[in-house]
ZAMARGU-4260 file (C-alpha; in steps of 0.2 Angstrom, whole numbers, plus 5000, padded with zeros to 4 digits):
<rodrens>
0) 5760/6019/5165 | 5745/6028/5156 | 5753/6045/5151 | 5765/6034/5141 | 5753/6025/5133
5) 5743/6040/5128 | 5760/6048/5120 | 5762/6032/5112 | 5746/6031/5105 | 5743/6048/5101
10) 5756/6048/5090 | 5750/6032/5084 | 5733/6040/5077 | 5743/6053/5068 | 5752/6037/5060
15) 5738/6030/5057 | 5731/6043/5046 | 5749/6045/5036 | 5750/6026/5034 | 5732/6025/5026
20) 5738/6038/5013 | 5753/6028/5010 | 5741/6012/5009 | 5729/6020/4998 | 5744/6026/4986
25) 5753/6010/4984 | 5736/5999/4983 | 5728/6011/4969 | 5745/6008/4960 | 5748/5991/4961
30) 5730/5983/4960 | 5725/5969/4969 | 5736/5955/4960 | 5751/5966/4962 | 5747/5971/4980
35) 5745/5952/4983 | 5765/5950/4977 | 5769/5963/4989 | 5759/5957/5003 | 5768/5940/5000
40) 5785/5948/5001 | 5778/5960/5015 | 5774/5943/5025 | 5789/5935/5021 | 5801/5948/5027
45) 5791/5948/5044 | 5795/5931/5047 | 5813/5931/5042 | 5814/5948/5050 | 5810/5939/5067
50) 5824/5926/5064 | 5836/5941/5060 | 5833/5949/5076 | 5837/5936/5087 | 5826/5941/5101
55) 5838/5955/5105 | 5827/5971/5107 | 5814/5965/5119 | 5830/5955/5131 | 5840/5973/5128
60) 5823/5984/5133 | 5823/5972/5148 | 5841/5975/5153 | 5842/5993/5150 | 5827/5995/5160
65) 5834/5983/5174 | 5849/5994/5176 | 5852/6006/5192 | 5866/6017/5183 | 5866/6027/5166
70) 5883/6021/5162 | 5879/6005/5163 | 5862/6006/5154 | 5873/6016/5139 | 5885/6003/5139
75) 5871/5990/5138 | 5863/6000/5122 | 5879/6002/5114 | 5882/5983/5114 | 5864/5979/5108
80) 5865/5989/5093 | 5881/5982/5086 | 5873/5964/5092 | 5857/5967/5083 | 5866/5974/5066
85) 5878/5961/5064 | 5865/5947/5067 | 5853/5955/5055 | 5869/5957/5040 | 5875/5939/5044
90) 5857/5931/5043 | 5851/5941/5028 | 5867/5938/5019 | 5863/5919/5018 | 5846/5922/5015
95) 5850/5931/4999 | 5861/5919/4993 | 5847/5908/4994 | 5835/5918/4987 | 5832/5910/4970
100) 5825/5894/4977 | 5816/5902/4990 | 5807/5913/4978 | 5805/5901/4964 | 5799/5885/4972
105) 5790/5892/4990 | 5784/5911/4986 | 5781/5913/4967 | 5789/5928/4966 | 5804/5937/4956
110) 5820/5933/4965 | 5827/5951/4961 | 5811/5958/4971 | 5815/5945/4985 | 5834/5950/4989
115) 5828/5971/4988 | 5815/5965/5003 | 5828/5955/5012 | 5839/5972/5012 | 5824/5981/5019
120) 5826/5969/5033 | 5846/5976/5037 | 5840/5994/5035 | 5825/5991/5048 | 5838/5983/5061
125) 5846/6000/5061 | 5830/6012/5064 | 5823/5999/5076 | 5838/5996/5087 | 5838/6016/5091
130) 5818/6015/5095 | 5823/6000/5107 | 5834/6011/5118 | 5822/6025/5117 | 5810/6013/5124
135) 5821/6007/5136 | 5822/6025/5144 | 5804/6027/5144 | 5806/6041/5130 | 5790/6038/5123
140) 5787/6055/5117 | 5805/6054/5105 | 5801/6037/5102 | 5782/6042/5095 | 5792/6057/5085
145) 5802/6044/5076 | 5790/6032/5072 | 5780/6047/5066 | 5793/6053/5053 | 5795/6036/5046
150) 5776/6035/5043 | 5775/6054/5038 | 5792/6052/5026 | 5783/6034/5017 | 5767/6043/5013
155) 5777/6059/5006 | 5788/6048/4996 | 5775/6037/4991 | 5764/6054/4984 | 5781/6058/4975
160) 5781/6041/4965 | 5763/6041/4962 | 5764/6058/4955 | 5778/6054/4943 | 5771/6036/4939
165) 5784/6027/4944 | 5777/6019/4959 | 5780/6001/4957 | 5785/5984/4967 | 5802/5987/4965
170) 5802/6007/4970 | 5790/6003/4984 | 5803/5990/4990 | 5819/6003/4989 | 5812/6019/4993
175) 5798/6017/5003 | 5806/6003/5013 | 5825/6002/5014 | 5828/6023/5009 | 5815/6027/5023
180) 5822/6016/5037 | 5839/6023/5035 | 5832/6040/5036 | 5823/6038/5052 | 5839/6028/5060
185) 5848/6044/5057 | 5835/6053/5065 | 5834/6041/5080 | 5854/6045/5083 | 5850/6062/5085
190) 5836/6059/5097 | 5846/6048/5108 | 5850/6056/5125 | 5865/6069/5127 | 5881/6059/5127
195) 5873/6044/5120 | 5880/6036/5104 | 5881/6021/5094 | 5899/6020/5092 | 5907/6003/5096
200) 5908/5997/5112 | 5924/5986/5113 | 5923/5967/5110 | 5924/5963/5128 | 5909/5972/5132
205) 5900/5966/5116 | 5903/5948/5122 | 5898/5952/5140 | 5882/5959/5133 | 5879/5946/5121
210) 5880/5932/5135 | 5868/5940/5144 | 5855/5944/5130 | 5857/5927/5124 | 5851/5921/5142
215) 5835/5929/5139 | 5833/5933/5123 | 5833/5915/5116 | 5816/5912/5122 | 5812/5928/5117
220) 5819/5925/5099 | 5810/5908/5099 | 5792/5918/5104 | 5796/5932/5092 | 5798/5919/5077
225) 5783/5910/5081 | 5773/5926/5083 | 5779/5932/5065 | 5773/5916/5059 | 5756/5919/5070
230) 5753/5934/5061 | 5759/5931/5042 | 5756/5914/5039 | 5739/5915/5035 | 5744/5925/5018
235) 5757/5913/5012 | 5744/5898/5017 | 5731/5909/5006 | 5744/5912/4993 | 5746/5894/4992
240) 5729/5889/4985 | 5720/5907/4981 | 5723/5918/4966 | 5733/5933/4967 | 5718/5947/4968
245) 5710/5937/4983 | 5728/5938/4992 | 5730/5956/4989 | 5710/5958/4995 | 5715/5949/5012
250) 5732/5957/5014 | 5723/5976/5015 | 5710/5968/5026 | 5723/5963/5038 | 5733/5978/5035
255) 5719/5989/5039 | 5715/5977/5054 | 5732/5981/5061 | 5730/5998/5060 | 5715/5998/5070
260) 5725/5990/5083 | 5736/6003/5085 | 5732/6007/5102 | 5734/5990/5108 | 5751/5989/5100
265) 5755/6005/5107 | 5751/5998/5125 | 5761/5983/5122 | 5776/5994/5119 | 5773/6004/5136
270) 5769/5988/5144 | 5786/5978/5140 | 5797/5988/5149 | 5786/5991/5165 | 5779/5972/5166
275) 5799/5967/5171 | 5797/5978/5186 | 5781/5971/5194 | 5789/5964/5211 | 5774/5957/5221
280) 5756/5948/5220 | 5747/5966/5223 | 5758/5976/5209 | 5752/5960/5196 | 5734/5963/5201
285) 5735/5982/5199 | 5743/5978/5183 | 5730/5966/5177 | 5715/5977/5186 | 5722/5994/5173
290) 5724/5982/5158 | 5707/5977/5159 | 5698/5994/5162 | 5710/6001/5146 | 5705/5985/5135
295) 5686/5990/5138 | 5690/6008/5132 | 5698/6003/5117 | 5685/5989/5112 | 5672/6002/5113
300) 5682/6013/5101 | 5684/5997/5088 | 5667/5992/5089 | 5661/6008/5085 | 5674/6005/5068
305) 5664/5990/5062 | 5648/5998/5052 | 5660/6008/5043 | 5671/5995/5036 | 5664/5992/5019
310) 5659/6012/5015 | 5676/6017/5020 | 5685/6003/5010 | 5676/6005/4993 | 5677/6026/4996
315) 5695/6026/4999 | 5702/6011/4989 | 5689/6008/4975 | 5677/5995/4970 | 5689/5983/4965
320) 5694/5981/4985 | 5676/5979/4989 | 5679/5960/4995 | 5691/5966/5007 | 5676/5975/5016
325) 5668/5960/5022 | 5686/5952/5028 | 5691/5968/5038 | 5675/5967/5049 | 5678/5948/5054
330) 5697/5953/5056 | 5692/5967/5068 | 5683/5954/5079 | 5701/5944/5080 | 5706/5962/5086
335) 5696/5964/5099 | 5701/5948/5107 | 5718/5954/5107 | 5714/5969/5116 | 5709/5961/5131
340) 5722/5947/5131 | 5739/5957/5127 | 5741/5964/5144 | 5739/5946/5150 | 5751/5939/5138
345) 5766/5949/5144 | 5766/5942/5164 | 5778/5928/5159 | 5791/5942/5160 | 5787/5946/5176
350) 5790/5930/5183 | 5807/5928/5171 | 5800/5913/5162 | 5801/5921/5143 | 5800/5902/5138
355) 5782/5902/5142 | 5779/5915/5128 | 5788/5905/5116 | 5779/5891/5121 | 5761/5901/5117
360) 5769/5909/5100 | 5772/5891/5094 | 5755/5884/5100 | 5747/5899/5089 | 5760/5896/5074
365) 5757/5879/5074 | 5738/5880/5075 | 5737/5894/5062 | 5746/5881/5050 | 5736/5868/5054
370) 5718/5875/5053 | 5723/5886/5039 | 5730/5872/5028 | 5714/5863/5033 | 5701/5877/5029
375) 5709/5888/5017 | 5707/5877/5003 | 5687/5874/5005 | 5684/5892/5013 | 5696/5905/5005
380) 5700/5919/5014 | 5686/5916/5027 | 5697/5900/5032 | 5711/5910/5035 | 5703/5921/5046
385) 5695/5907/5056 | 5713/5900/5057 | 5719/5917/5064 | 5705/5917/5078 | 5708/5898/5083
390) 5726/5902/5084 | 5724/5917/5095 | 5712/5908/5107 | 5724/5893/5109 | 5739/5904/5114
395) 5729/5913/5126 | 5724/5898/5135 | 5741/5891/5136 | 5748/5909/5143 | 5733/5912/5157
400) 5735/5895/5163 | 5753/5896/5165 | 5753/5912/5171 | 5740/5906/5185 | 5753/5893/5190
405) 5767/5907/5192 | 5756/5916/5203 | 5757/5902/5216 | 5774/5902/5218 | 5782/5912/5234
410) 5783/5931/5226 | 5801/5934/5236 | 5808/5922/5221 | 5801/5936/5208 | 5810/5949/5218
415) 5827/5941/5221 | 5827/5938/5203 | 5825/5956/5198 | 5837/5962/5211 | 5851/5948/5205
420) 5847/5955/5187 | 5847/5975/5191 | 5865/5972/5200 | 5872/5961/5186 | 5890/5969/5179
425) 5888/5975/5159
</rodrens>
């Protein structure tokens, strides 16, 4: 587990540097106000992308990991790819038809820009599906190369567009969003194991796998939708009451905080395929102990970043983004909280109770919306940060209380569920 996390985190550190280059170029080219529009579109894509994903990726990772035969794992992977792509195409097609009222009355952005952003969700479904296959296989090195390629290509294309003087909202969405995702998908197909393809698996296999993915994925789908709301709703709430320059400053701070959280995100990537295989109370305790020790090391590194937040932001992004610096310091505190709670928040999957994750994410989203709508009109971006922190705490308390109840169930029930799932045919 630690080796896999180290591989993903090492690639993530390289990706962080390249991501900062792209972020710098985009922010400088757009300025705070236009960057605010870009952030609103990104937040909308995050929420709608979770709807189009359908909870299929995490469910498929669990299904592929549980398969004991290579042929069964391959068939599940092929079915997952087409289900992922088909659902995204259908959902985004419907949303594109509703783009005008959504853009005009809710987001206050151009409908054409929104449509291009939505099309990017379908392109992301392609690359995300191949990345999910590699994750389930434990091929974290190849998966890391895939994400590193995406970030590197984005930085290179952003530099080319900036030097050409054509880096704007439209080119950022088309070239840096859609183009890089399609290129990453093509590389992902090459990185799949020998003999693995994404060709059509047949209607019968597709239907059989769809039933199994829906059984687990429906709760993960609900959880992912609420999770995206909990991550992005603060930007949309701020967009209702603040000017675009402040939205852009807050979005930049949130973006940088998410990059600082890359070690935590890498840990989630590795743990997802392992947490479902914890078969007894002793394995769970070892998992929790190891997660806590890793979290301490991660937290120390993040604390060291806090004093350098303001000079880094001003030096890299310029005086126009100075308000982002103070916001970033507070957001890093939220990241620290996530570092310690994230390994524990996956434990409902050990007990095959994904609805508990959905309930926690629903509580986070509801708390964020309620607290944000109350505080943002009075305190602006700081109200959004307070809403984010309160939402994280509420969700963690709920999950931990439910996990405590799960742990008191007989361990044999979990082992039996795992055994049944591992033997279930494609």
